[in-house]
C-alpha positions, 0 to 999 in steps of 0.5 A, spaced: 702 767 310 697 763 312 703 759 315 706 765 318 699 766 321 698 759 323 705 760 328 703 766 331 696 763 334 701 757 336 706 761 340 700 766 343 695 762 345 698 758 351 702 764 353 695 768 354 692 761 358 698 761 362 698 768 364 690 767 365 692 761 370 693 761 378 701 761 379 705 756 383 708 761 388 702 764 391 697 767 387 690 765 388 692 763 395 686 765 400 690 764 407 696 769 404 696 776 408 697 779 402 692 775 397 693 776 389 692 773 383 685 771 385 678 770 380 671 773 382 669 767 386 675 767 391 675 775 391 668 774 394 670 769 399 675 772 401 671 779 402 665 774 406 671 771 410 673 779 413 666 780 414 665 773 418 672 775 422 669 782 424 662 779 426 665 775 430 669 779 434 664 784 435 660 778 438 666 776 443 666 783 445 657 784 445 658 777 449 663 780 454 659 787 455 653 783 457 656 778 461 659 785 465 652 788 464 649 781 468 653 782 473 652 789 475 644 787 475 646 781 480 650 786 485 644 790 484 639 785 486 644 784 492 643 791 494 634 790 493 635 784 497 639 787 502 633 793 503 628 789 503 630 785 509 632 792 512 624 794 511 622 787 514 626 789 520 624 797 520 616 793 520 618 788 527 621 795 530 615 799 529 610 793 532 615 793 538 615 801 539 607 800 538 606 795 544 611 799 548 606 806 547 600 801 550 604 798 556 607 807 557 614 804 557 617 811 555 614 818 553 610 820 546 617 824 544 622 819 545 616 815 540 618 820 535 625 820 536 625 813 535 621 814 528 625 820 526 631 815 526 628 809 522 626 815 517 632 818 516 636 811 516 631 809 510 631 815 507 639 814 507 637 807 504 633 810 499 639 814 496 643 809 497 639 805 492 637 811 487 645 812 486 645 805 484 639 805 479 643 811 476 649 808 475 646 802 472 642 806 468 647 810 465 651 803 463 644 801 459 645 807 455 651 805 453 651 798 452 646 792 450 642 790 455 635 785 453 629 788 455 627 782 459 632 783 464 631 790 464 624 789 465 625 785 471 630 790 474 625 795 474 619 791 476 623 789 483 625 796 484 618 799 483 616 793 488 620 796 493 620 803 492 612 802 494 614 798 500 618 804 502 613 809 500 608 806 505 612 805 510 615 813 510 607 815 510 606 810 516 612 814 519 609 821 518 603 820 521 607 820 528 607 827 529 602 829 524 596 830 530 600 835 534 603 839 528 596 839 525 593 843 531 598 849 529 598 853 524 603 853 517 606 860 519 607 858 527 610 851 525 615 855 520 617 860 526 618 854 530 623 850 524 627 857 524 628 857 532 630 850 531 634 850 525 638 856 528 639 853 534 642 846 531 636 842 533 636 839 527 632 832 529 626 837 531 627 842 525 627 836 520 619 834 523 617 841 522 621 842 515 618 836 513 611 837 515 611 844 512 613 841 505 609 836 505 603 841 506 606 845 500 607 850 505 614 854 502 616 848 500 622 851 496 624 854 503 623 848 507 627 843 502 632 848 502 633 847 510 633 840 509 637 840 504 643 844 509 641 840 515 642 833 512 649 837 509 652 839 515 649 831 517 655 829 512 648 826 509 651 827 502 646 824 498 640 825 502 642 833 502 642 833 494 635 830 493 633 836 497 637 841 494 634 839 487 627 840 489 628 847 492 632 849 486 626 846 481 621 850 486 624 857 486 630 857 481 631 865 484 631 864 491 636 869 495 639 862 498 641 859 491 649 861 491 649 857 498 645 851 494 650 851 489 656 851 493 654 846 498 651 842 492 658 842 488 661 840 494 656 834 496 658 831 489 665 832 490 665 828 497 660 823 494 666 821 489 662 825 483 668 831 481 666 832 474 659 834 475 662 838 482 668 842 478 661 843 473 657 847 479 663 851 481 664 854 474 656 855 474 657 858 481 662 863 480 659 865 473 652 866 475 653 869 481 661 872 481 660 878 488 657 873 493 662 869 499 660 862 496 663 864 488 670 866 492 669 859 496 668 856 489 674 858 486 678 855 491 675 848 488 677 850 480 
């Protein structure tokens, strides 16, 4: 009996050892596409290797996104520098205009017209910058960018906004002296007459004065939006439409405002939001003429 037990052990033990030993035909090979027969330590190594590969892929993707954002920021920097240069040119032009006024080379009306033209151009530049900033903000919400880079861009934008605000404030002083002698109700009448006759330059002067003095701001901003819409300055028009709706969302002109807002978005390439505005107009004012026009764009 003892001999039988010894015989069993003699053959059983080597068989067990052979089963636990890695095979010479692939078991325990970490480089295999489907490794098998791994020890506990080898399994840990394999899992760590997979995690490192995943991290490497994510790192490369993140680096690509960061590089793309840096390129966008560089583009915005170029825009800011260009606008700053235009601002400097504007200051030079204002100085030249002041000298000409002192020499009585042209009338006050001509001076106001030139100021209006300069202010309009400045508004367009601001709208362009705003659109670029909105695009950058959308991208920043989707991807990562360092706080240092973002802070730098924000600081440069804030500095430029202060410069532009100062210039616009100085430009607005040109027509205040004359209008301040009239009642606001009289100025509104003149504004409406100028608007009806499509004398838009004069109408802009009146409506901006009323808006800055908070007299009928919803109507004034709506009229300004309409003027810029008809002048095909859709970015500026959108800014005034938004202001008007914020001031008085139940105004009688809301169907027209929503229609022209949607069309302005469409003409500036924002087709997605334009479609949403068309649908909202049709739902809220289904029997209006503006809704009938909106249906053509759905």
